[in-house]
PDB file with one MODEL, atoms N, CA, C and O in Angstrom:
MODEL        1
ATOM      1  N   MET A   1      12.584   7.265  -9.687  1.00  0.00           N
ATOM      2  CA  MET A   1      11.496   7.105  -9.275  1.00  0.00           C
ATOM      3  C   MET A   1      10.513   8.161  -9.662  1.00  0.00           C
ATOM      4  O   MET A   1      10.743   9.368  -9.584  1.00  0.00           O
ATOM      5  N   GLY A   2       9.617   7.726 -10.003  1.00  0.00           N
ATOM      6  CA  GLY A   2       8.313   8.411 -10.328  1.00  0.00           C
ATOM      7  C   GLY A   2       7.991   9.737  -9.181  1.00  0.00           C
ATOM      8  O   GLY A   2       8.830  10.016  -8.325  1.00  0.00           O
ATOM      9  N   TYR A   3       6.507  10.589  -9.309  1.00  0.00           N
ATOM     10  CA  TYR A   3       6.219  11.126  -8.562  1.00  0.00           C
ATOM     11  C   TYR A   3       5.484  10.863  -7.129  1.00  0.00           C
ATOM     12  O   TYR A   3       5.435  11.477  -6.064  1.00  0.00           O
ATOM     13  N   THR A   4       4.808   9.365  -7.746  1.00  0.00           N
ATOM     14  CA  THR A   4       3.903   8.645  -6.750  1.00  0.00           C
ATOM     15  C   THR A   4       4.787   7.808  -6.198  1.00  0.00           C
ATOM     16  O   THR A   4       4.762   7.671  -4.975  1.00  0.00           O
ATOM     17  N   THR A   5       5.575   7.210  -6.854  1.00  0.00           N
ATOM     18  CA  THR A   5       6.849   6.395  -5.549  1.00  0.00           C
ATOM     19  C   THR A   5       7.493   7.458  -4.752  1.00  0.00           C
ATOM     20  O   THR A   5       7.484   7.188  -3.551  1.00  0.00           O
ATOM     21  N   GLU A   6       7.808   8.097  -4.922  1.00  0.00           N
ATOM     22  CA  GLU A   6       8.729   9.202  -4.297  1.00  0.00           C
ATOM     23  C   GLU A   6       7.442   9.766  -2.957  1.00  0.00           C
ATOM     24  O   GLU A   6       7.793   9.863  -1.781  1.00  0.00           O
ATOM     25  N   GLY A   7       6.504   9.971  -3.249  1.00  0.00           N
ATOM     26  CA  GLY A   7       5.566  10.674  -2.485  1.00  0.00           C
ATOM     27  C   GLY A   7       5.337   9.505  -1.350  1.00  0.00           C
ATOM     28  O   GLY A   7       5.617   9.651  -0.160  1.00  0.00           O
ATOM     29  N   THR A   8       4.549   7.832  -2.177  1.00  0.00           N
ATOM     30  CA  THR A   8       4.230   7.025  -1.434  1.00  0.00           C
ATOM     31  C   THR A   8       5.540   6.733  -0.228  1.00  0.00           C
ATOM     32  O   THR A   8       5.390   6.895   0.983  1.00  0.00           O
ATOM     33  N   ASP A   9       6.627   6.342  -0.799  1.00  0.00           N
ATOM     34  CA  ASP A   9       7.804   6.186   0.117  1.00  0.00           C
ATOM     35  C   ASP A   9       7.939   6.989   1.213  1.00  0.00           C
ATOM     36  O   ASP A   9       8.018   6.572   2.368  1.00  0.00           O
ATOM     37  N   ALA A  10       7.982   8.658   0.715  1.00  0.00           N
ATOM     38  CA  ALA A  10       7.962   9.900   1.553  1.00  0.00           C
ATOM     39  C   ALA A  10       6.953   9.293   2.872  1.00  0.00           C
ATOM     40  O   ALA A  10       7.412   8.887   3.940  1.00  0.00           O
ATOM     41  N   LEU A  11       5.759   9.332   2.580  1.00  0.00           N
ATOM     42  CA  LEU A  11       4.621   8.794   3.338  1.00  0.00           C
ATOM     43  C   LEU A  11       5.099   7.781   4.574  1.00  0.00           C
ATOM     44  O   LEU A  11       5.294   7.967   5.775  1.00  0.00           O
ATOM     45  N   ALA A  12       5.196   6.563   3.657  1.00  0.00           N
ATOM     46  CA  ALA A  12       6.041   5.556   4.589  1.00  0.00           C
ATOM     47  C   ALA A  12       6.489   6.044   5.653  1.00  0.00           C
ATOM     48  O   ALA A  12       5.739   6.334   6.585  1.00  0.00           O
ATOM     49  N   ARG A  13       7.833   6.223   5.691  1.00  0.00           N
ATOM     50  CA  ARG A  13       8.694   6.981   6.347  1.00  0.00           C
ATOM     51  C   ARG A  13       8.488   7.588   7.616  1.00  0.00           C
ATOM     52  O   ARG A  13       8.950   7.692   8.752  1.00  0.00           O
ATOM     53  N   TYR A  14       7.548   7.944   6.848  1.00  0.00           N
ATOM     54  CA  TYR A  14       7.251   9.515   7.876  1.00  0.00           C
ATOM     55  C   TYR A  14       6.209   8.863   8.683  1.00  0.00           C
ATOM     56  O   TYR A  14       6.239   9.242   9.854  1.00  0.00           O
ATOM     57  N   ALA A  15       5.064   7.779   8.347  1.00  0.00           N
ATOM     58  CA  ALA A  15       4.444   6.893   9.730  1.00  0.00           C
ATOM     59  C   ALA A  15       5.868   6.296  10.545  1.00  0.00           C
ATOM     60  O   ALA A  15       6.005   6.162  11.761  1.00  0.00           O
ATOM     61  N   PHE A  16       6.833   5.998   9.497  1.00  0.00           N
ATOM     62  CA  PHE A  16       7.689   5.026  11.162  1.00  0.00           C
ATOM     63  C   PHE A  16       8.824   6.446  12.299  1.00  0.00           C
ATOM     64  O   PHE A  16       9.079   6.575  13.497  1.00  0.00           O
ATOM     65  N   THR A  17       9.161   7.183  11.069  1.00  0.00           N
ATOM     66  CA  THR A  17       9.910   8.230  11.826  1.00  0.00           C
ATOM     67  C   THR A  17       9.647   8.991  12.578  1.00  0.00           C
ATOM     68  O   THR A  17      10.320   9.052  13.607  1.00  0.00           O
ATOM     69  N   THR A  18       8.423   9.991  12.340  1.00  0.00           N
ATOM     70  CA  THR A  18       7.964  11.071  13.072  1.00  0.00           C
ATOM     71  C   THR A  18       6.913  10.634  13.878  1.00  0.00           C
ATOM     72  O   THR A  18       7.068  10.686  15.098  1.00  0.00           O
ATOM     73  N   ILE A  19       5.426  10.032  13.207  1.00  0.00           N
ATOM     74  CA  ILE A  19       4.551   9.105  13.972  1.00  0.00           C
ATOM     75  C   ILE A  19       4.710   7.853  15.030  1.00  0.00           C
ATOM     76  O   ILE A  19       3.929   7.439  15.886  1.00  0.00           O
ATOM     77  N   GLY A  20       6.369   7.293  14.537  1.00  0.00           N
ATOM     78  CA  GLY A  20       6.191   6.386  15.368  1.00  0.00           C
ATOM     79  C   GLY A  20       5.874   4.926  15.176  1.00  0.00           C
ATOM     80  O   GLY A  20       6.204   4.085  16.012  1.00  0.00           O
ATOM     81  N   LEU A  21       4.863   4.470  13.438  1.00  0.00           N
ATOM     82  CA  LEU A  21       4.041   3.358  13.348  1.00  0.00           C
ATOM     83  C   LEU A  21       5.572   2.150  13.380  1.00  0.00           C
ATOM     84  O   LEU A  21       6.720   2.083  12.940  1.00  0.00           O
ATOM     85  N   ASN A  22       4.870   1.582  13.985  1.00  0.00           N
ATOM     86  CA  ASN A  22       5.990  -0.275  13.187  1.00  0.00           C
ATOM     87  C   ASN A  22       5.326  -0.683  12.138  1.00  0.00           C
ATOM     88  O   ASN A  22       6.166  -1.460  11.683  1.00  0.00           O
ATOM     89  N   LYS A  23       4.240  -0.750  11.253  1.00  0.00           N
ATOM     90  CA  LYS A  23       3.778  -1.258  10.172  1.00  0.00           C
ATOM     91  C   LYS A  23       2.929  -0.150   9.361  1.00  0.00           C
ATOM     92  O   LYS A  23       2.495   0.810   9.997  1.00  0.00           O
ATOM     93  N   VAL A  24       2.701  -0.244   8.095  1.00  0.00           N
ATOM     94  CA  VAL A  24       1.789   0.467   7.523  1.00  0.00           C
ATOM     95  C   VAL A  24       1.475  -0.257   6.759  1.00  0.00           C
ATOM     96  O   VAL A  24       2.112  -1.287   6.539  1.00  0.00           O
ATOM     97  N   TYR A  25       0.551   0.028   6.222  1.00  0.00           N
ATOM     98  CA  TYR A  25      -0.486  -0.875   4.986  1.00  0.00           C
ATOM     99  C   TYR A  25      -1.434  -0.019   4.168  1.00  0.00           C
ATOM    100  O   TYR A  25      -1.868   1.057   4.581  1.00  0.00           O
ATOM    101  N   ALA A  26      -1.857  -0.757   2.517  1.00  0.00           N
ATOM    102  CA  ALA A  26      -2.458  -0.613   1.980  1.00  0.00           C
ATOM    103  C   ALA A  26      -3.407  -1.450   1.194  1.00  0.00           C
ATOM    104  O   ALA A  26      -3.182  -2.608   0.845  1.00  0.00           O
ATOM    105  N   SER A  27      -4.242  -0.922   1.002  1.00  0.00           N
ATOM    106  CA  SER A  27      -5.829  -1.234   0.386  1.00  0.00           C
ATOM    107  C   SER A  27      -5.890  -1.006  -1.252  1.00  0.00           C
ATOM    108  O   SER A  27      -6.209   0.047  -1.803  1.00  0.00           O
ATOM    109  N   ILE A  28      -5.465  -2.393  -1.979  1.00  0.00           N
ATOM    110  CA  ILE A  28      -5.236  -2.078  -3.526  1.00  0.00           C
ATOM    111  C   ILE A  28      -6.085  -3.002  -3.897  1.00  0.00           C
ATOM    112  O   ILE A  28      -6.106  -4.145  -3.441  1.00  0.00           O
ATOM    113  N   ARG A  29      -7.129  -2.373  -5.087  1.00  0.00           N
ATOM    114  CA  ARG A  29      -7.542  -3.069  -5.876  1.00  0.00           C
ATOM    115  C   ARG A  29      -7.211  -3.915  -6.502  1.00  0.00           C
ATOM    116  O   ARG A  29      -6.224  -3.567  -7.150  1.00  0.00           O
ATOM    117  N   LEU A  30      -7.577  -5.206  -6.753  1.00  0.00           N
ATOM    118  CA  LEU A  30      -6.196  -6.332  -7.703  1.00  0.00           C
ATOM    119  C   LEU A  30      -6.182  -5.765  -9.466  1.00  0.00           C
ATOM    120  O   LEU A  30      -5.333  -6.127 -10.282  1.00  0.00           O
ATOM    121  N   GLU A  31      -7.330  -4.818  -9.759  1.00  0.00           N
ATOM    122  CA  GLU A  31      -7.093  -4.096 -10.590  1.00  0.00           C
ATOM    123  C   GLU A  31      -6.110  -3.284 -11.489  1.00  0.00           C
ATOM    124  O   GLU A  31      -5.960  -3.079 -12.693  1.00  0.00           O
ATOM    125  N   ASN A  32      -5.157  -2.703  -9.618  1.00  0.00           N
ATOM    126  CA  ASN A  32      -4.608  -1.470 -10.132  1.00  0.00           C
ATOM    127  C   ASN A  32      -3.696  -1.794 -10.204  1.00  0.00           C
ATOM    128  O   ASN A  32      -2.964  -1.148  -9.455  1.00  0.00           O
ATOM    129  N   GLN A  33      -3.120  -2.639 -10.819  1.00  0.00           N
ATOM    130  CA  GLN A  33      -1.339  -2.688 -11.160  1.00  0.00           C
ATOM    131  C   GLN A  33      -0.559  -1.620 -11.179  1.00  0.00           C
ATOM    132  O   GLN A  33       0.623  -1.838 -10.912  1.00  0.00           O
ATOM    133  N   ALA A  34      -0.918  -0.351 -11.454  1.00  0.00           N
ATOM    134  CA  ALA A  34       0.020   1.173 -11.423  1.00  0.00           C
ATOM    135  C   ALA A  34       0.430   1.015  -9.212  1.00  0.00           C
ATOM    136  O   ALA A  34       1.426   1.300  -8.548  1.00  0.00           O
ATOM    137  N   SER A  35      -0.729   0.529  -8.899  1.00  0.00           N
ATOM    138  CA  SER A  35      -0.501   1.367  -6.581  1.00  0.00           C
ATOM    139  C   SER A  35       0.065   0.050  -6.984  1.00  0.00           C
ATOM    140  O   SER A  35       1.143   0.578  -7.258  1.00  0.00           O
ATOM    141  N   ILE A  36       0.319  -1.435  -7.311  1.00  0.00           N
ATOM    142  CA  ILE A  36       0.991  -2.884  -7.246  1.00  0.00           C
ATOM    143  C   ILE A  36       2.112  -2.472  -6.750  1.00  0.00           C
ATOM    144  O   ILE A  36       2.481  -2.396  -5.578  1.00  0.00           O
ATOM    145  N   ARG A  37       2.853  -2.097  -8.145  1.00  0.00           N
ATOM    146  CA  ARG A  37       3.855  -1.725  -8.460  1.00  0.00           C
ATOM    147  C   ARG A  37       4.605  -0.687  -7.469  1.00  0.00           C
ATOM    148  O   ARG A  37       5.671  -0.942  -6.910  1.00  0.00           O
ATOM    149  N   VAL A  38       3.731   0.775  -7.310  1.00  0.00           N
ATOM    150  CA  VAL A  38       4.454   1.286  -6.641  1.00  0.00           C
ATOM    151  C   VAL A  38       5.026   0.833  -4.820  1.00  0.00           C
ATOM    152  O   VAL A  38       6.045   0.887  -4.131  1.00  0.00           O
ATOM    153  N   ALA A  39       3.458   0.356  -4.708  1.00  0.00           N
ATOM    154  CA  ALA A  39       3.592  -0.480  -3.326  1.00  0.00           C
ATOM    155  C   ALA A  39       4.911  -1.460  -3.110  1.00  0.00           C
ATOM    156  O   ALA A  39       5.764  -1.144  -2.280  1.00  0.00           O
ATOM    157  N   GLU A  40       5.016  -2.508  -3.797  1.00  0.00           N
ATOM    158  CA  GLU A  40       6.057  -3.586  -4.151  1.00  0.00           C
ATOM    159  C   GLU A  40       7.781  -2.599  -4.382  1.00  0.00           C
ATOM    160  O   GLU A  40       8.904  -3.007  -4.085  1.00  0.00           O
ATOM    161  N   ARG A  41       7.402  -1.291  -4.980  1.00  0.00           N
ATOM    162  CA  ARG A  41       8.829  -0.805  -5.335  1.00  0.00           C
ATOM    163  C   ARG A  41       9.260   0.245  -3.785  1.00  0.00           C
ATOM    164  O   ARG A  41      10.405   0.508  -3.416  1.00  0.00           O
ATOM    165  N   ILE A  42       8.485   0.506  -3.381  1.00  0.00           N
ATOM    166  CA  ILE A  42       8.987   1.195  -1.848  1.00  0.00           C
ATOM    167  C   ILE A  42       9.123   0.147  -0.979  1.00  0.00           C
ATOM    168  O   ILE A  42       9.261   0.472   0.200  1.00  0.00           O
ATOM    169  N   GLY A  43       9.124  -1.625  -1.369  1.00  0.00           N
ATOM    170  CA  GLY A  43       9.393  -2.713  -0.287  1.00  0.00           C
ATOM    171  C   GLY A  43       8.349  -3.023   0.077  1.00  0.00           C
ATOM    172  O   GLY A  43       8.578  -3.702   1.078  1.00  0.00           O
ATOM    173  N   MET A  44       6.834  -2.960  -0.138  1.00  0.00           N
ATOM    174  CA  MET A  44       5.574  -3.327   0.310  1.00  0.00           C
ATOM    175  C   MET A  44       5.414  -5.304   0.178  1.00  0.00           C
ATOM    176  O   MET A  44       5.836  -6.085  -0.675  1.00  0.00           O
ATOM    177  N   SER A  45       4.935  -5.436   0.942  1.00  0.00           N
ATOM    178  CA  SER A  45       4.344  -6.972   0.353  1.00  0.00           C
ATOM    179  C   SER A  45       3.204  -7.178   0.712  1.00  0.00           C
ATOM    180  O   SER A  45       2.625  -6.771   1.720  1.00  0.00           O
ATOM    181  N   ALA A  46       2.662  -8.157  -0.541  1.00  0.00           N
ATOM    182  CA  ALA A  46       1.137  -8.713  -0.287  1.00  0.00           C
ATOM    183  C   ALA A  46       1.150  -9.743   1.191  1.00  0.00           C
ATOM    184  O   ALA A  46       2.103 -10.433   1.554  1.00  0.00           O
ATOM    185  N   GLU A  47       0.055  -9.635   1.762  1.00  0.00           N
ATOM    186  CA  GLU A  47      -0.083 -10.323   2.793  1.00  0.00           C
ATOM    187  C   GLU A  47      -1.448 -10.920   3.130  1.00  0.00           C
ATOM    188  O   GLU A  47      -1.708 -11.707   4.041  1.00  0.00           O
ATOM    189  N   GLY A  48      -2.271 -10.394   2.219  1.00  0.00           N
ATOM    190  CA  GLY A  48      -3.944 -10.805   2.573  1.00  0.00           C
ATOM    191  C   GLY A  48      -4.573 -10.186   1.180  1.00  0.00           C
ATOM    192  O   GLY A  48      -4.107  -9.460   0.302  1.00  0.00           O
ATOM    193  N   SER A  49      -5.739 -10.760   1.374  1.00  0.00           N
ATOM    194  CA  SER A  49      -7.110  -9.921   0.479  1.00  0.00           C
ATOM    195  C   SER A  49      -8.487  -9.844   1.216  1.00  0.00           C
ATOM    196  O   SER A  49      -8.916 -10.407   2.223  1.00  0.00           O
ATOM    197  N   PHE A  50      -8.890  -9.166   0.558  1.00  0.00           N
ATOM    198  CA  PHE A  50     -10.560  -9.180   0.928  1.00  0.00           C
ATOM    199  C   PHE A  50     -11.530  -8.438  -0.020  1.00  0.00           C
ATOM    200  O   PHE A  50     -11.347  -7.401  -0.658  1.00  0.00           O
ATOM    201  N   ILE A  51     -13.090  -9.602   0.092  1.00  0.00           N
ATOM    202  CA  ILE A  51     -13.611  -8.343  -0.854  1.00  0.00           C
ATOM    203  C   ILE A  51     -14.389  -7.547  -0.101  1.00  0.00           C
ATOM    204  O   ILE A  51     -15.116  -7.815   0.855  1.00  0.00           O
ATOM    205  N   LYS A  52     -13.983  -5.843  -1.021  1.00  0.00           N
ATOM    206  CA  LYS A  52     -15.254  -4.948  -0.747  1.00  0.00           C
ATOM    207  C   LYS A  52     -15.515  -4.185  -1.525  1.00  0.00           C
ATOM    208  O   LYS A  52     -14.924  -3.929  -2.575  1.00  0.00           O
ATOM    209  N   LEU A  53     -17.194  -3.365  -0.734  1.00  0.00           N
ATOM    210  CA  LEU A  53     -18.355  -3.212  -1.679  1.00  0.00           C
ATOM    211  C   LEU A  53     -17.710  -1.738  -2.129  1.00  0.00           C
ATOM    212  O   LEU A  53     -17.355  -0.934  -1.266  1.00  0.00           O
ATOM    213  N   TYR A  54     -17.601  -1.482  -3.423  1.00  0.00           N
ATOM    214  CA  TYR A  54     -17.161  -0.241  -3.852  1.00  0.00           C
ATOM    215  C   TYR A  54     -17.872   0.156  -5.342  1.00  0.00           C
ATOM    216  O   TYR A  54     -17.716  -0.254  -6.492  1.00  0.00           O
ATOM    217  N   ASN A  55     -18.614   1.030  -4.790  1.00  0.00           N
ATOM    218  CA  ASN A  55     -19.359   1.376  -6.290  1.00  0.00           C
ATOM    219  C   ASN A  55     -20.537   0.615  -6.436  1.00  0.00           C
ATOM    220  O   ASN A  55     -21.126   0.525  -7.514  1.00  0.00           O
ATOM    221  N   ASP A  56     -20.983  -0.055  -5.174  1.00  0.00           N
ATOM    222  CA  ASP A  56     -22.152  -1.357  -5.285  1.00  0.00           C
ATOM    223  C   ASP A  56     -21.569  -2.443  -6.194  1.00  0.00           C
ATOM    224  O   ASP A  56     -21.927  -2.783  -7.322  1.00  0.00           O
ATOM    225  N   LYS A  57     -20.799  -2.800  -5.589  1.00  0.00           N
ATOM    226  CA  LYS A  57     -19.918  -3.794  -7.014  1.00  0.00           C
ATOM    227  C   LYS A  57     -18.960  -4.190  -5.537  1.00  0.00           C
ATOM    228  O   LYS A  57     -18.449  -3.349  -4.797  1.00  0.00           O
ATOM    229  N   ASP A  58     -18.887  -5.860  -5.348  1.00  0.00           N
ATOM    230  CA  ASP A  58     -17.893  -6.823  -4.330  1.00  0.00           C
ATOM    231  C   ASP A  58     -16.513  -6.485  -5.745  1.00  0.00           C
ATOM    232  O   ASP A  58     -16.433  -6.918  -6.894  1.00  0.00           O
ATOM    233  N   MET A  59     -15.709  -5.638  -5.033  1.00  0.00           N
ATOM    234  CA  MET A  59     -14.441  -5.724  -5.478  1.00  0.00           C
ATOM    235  C   MET A  59     -13.297  -6.261  -4.896  1.00  0.00           C
ATOM    236  O   MET A  59     -13.276  -5.948  -3.706  1.00  0.00           O
ATOM    237  N   GLU A  60     -12.003  -7.170  -5.330  1.00  0.00           N
ATOM    238  CA  GLU A  60     -11.424  -7.731  -4.940  1.00  0.00           C
ATOM    239  C   GLU A  60      -9.705  -6.706  -4.224  1.00  0.00           C
ATOM    240  O   GLU A  60      -8.972  -6.350  -5.147  1.00  0.00           O
ATOM    241  N   HIS A  61      -9.310  -6.406  -3.105  1.00  0.00           N
ATOM    242  CA  HIS A  61      -8.948  -5.856  -2.831  1.00  0.00           C
ATOM    243  C   HIS A  61      -7.084  -6.807  -2.327  1.00  0.00           C
ATOM    244  O   HIS A  61      -7.051  -7.761  -1.550  1.00  0.00           O
ATOM    245  N   ILE A  62      -6.185  -6.386  -2.804  1.00  0.00           N
ATOM    246  CA  ILE A  62      -5.130  -7.009  -1.756  1.00  0.00           C
ATOM    247  C   ILE A  62      -4.770  -6.278  -1.055  1.00  0.00           C
ATOM    248  O   ILE A  62      -4.757  -5.106  -1.431  1.00  0.00           O
ATOM    249  N   ILE A  63      -4.202  -6.681   0.593  1.00  0.00           N
ATOM    250  CA  ILE A  63      -3.618  -5.872   1.448  1.00  0.00           C
ATOM    251  C   ILE A  63      -2.132  -5.717   0.869  1.00  0.00           C
ATOM    252  O   ILE A  63      -1.888  -6.521  -0.030  1.00  0.00           O
ATOM    253  N   TYR A  64      -1.445  -5.141   1.089  1.00  0.00           N
ATOM    254  CA  TYR A  64      -0.003  -4.647   0.953  1.00  0.00           C
ATOM    255  C   TYR A  64       0.570  -4.167   2.262  1.00  0.00           C
ATOM    256  O   TYR A  64      -0.078  -3.407   2.982  1.00  0.00           O
ATOM    257  N   SER A  65       1.927  -4.653   2.624  1.00  0.00           N
ATOM    258  CA  SER A  65       2.318  -4.008   4.518  1.00  0.00           C
ATOM    259  C   SER A  65       4.134  -3.898   4.438  1.00  0.00           C
ATOM    260  O   SER A  65       4.900  -4.464   3.657  1.00  0.00           O
ATOM    261  N   ASN A  66       4.354  -3.187   5.280  1.00  0.00           N
ATOM    262  CA  ASN A  66       5.746  -2.555   5.208  1.00  0.00           C
ATOM    263  C   ASN A  66       6.224  -2.279   6.613  1.00  0.00           C
ATOM    264  O   ASN A  66       5.875  -1.285   7.250  1.00  0.00           O
ATOM    265  N   GLU A  67       6.865  -3.008   6.964  1.00  0.00           N
ATOM    266  CA  GLU A  67       7.446  -2.832   8.931  1.00  0.00           C
ATOM    267  C   GLU A  67       8.796  -2.272   8.431  1.00  0.00           C
ATOM    268  O   GLU A  67       9.680  -2.525   7.613  1.00  0.00           O
ATOM    269  N   ARG A  68       8.436  -1.299   9.452  1.00  0.00           N
ATOM    270  CA  ARG A  68       9.930  -0.432  10.088  1.00  0.00           C
ATOM    271  C   ARG A  68      10.803  -1.133   9.695  1.00  0.00           C
ATOM    272  O   ARG A  68      10.308  -2.234   9.456  1.00  0.00           O
ATOM    273  N   GLY A  69      12.390  -1.118   9.378  1.00  0.00           N
ATOM    274  CA  GLY A  69      13.554  -1.640   9.197  1.00  0.00           C
ATOM    275  C   GLY A  69      14.056  -0.770   9.547  1.00  0.00           C
ATOM    276  O   GLY A  69      15.286  -0.739   9.584  1.00  0.00           O
TER     277      GLY A  69
ENDMDL
END
């Protein structure tokens, strides 16, 4: 795993174990394939999408989530 994957995985574990969340979410731009790979590598799955105004442009974002396992 790379640093980004390790850090993202650690944050998700922190959210589950320390904060006590049951589910975590990530909003990722459709074009950001590197972030999509990281989310999938730590066990997140696509749940839906939405259009977000970003820098005065409508951009599609995918919602990824992971539940406490």
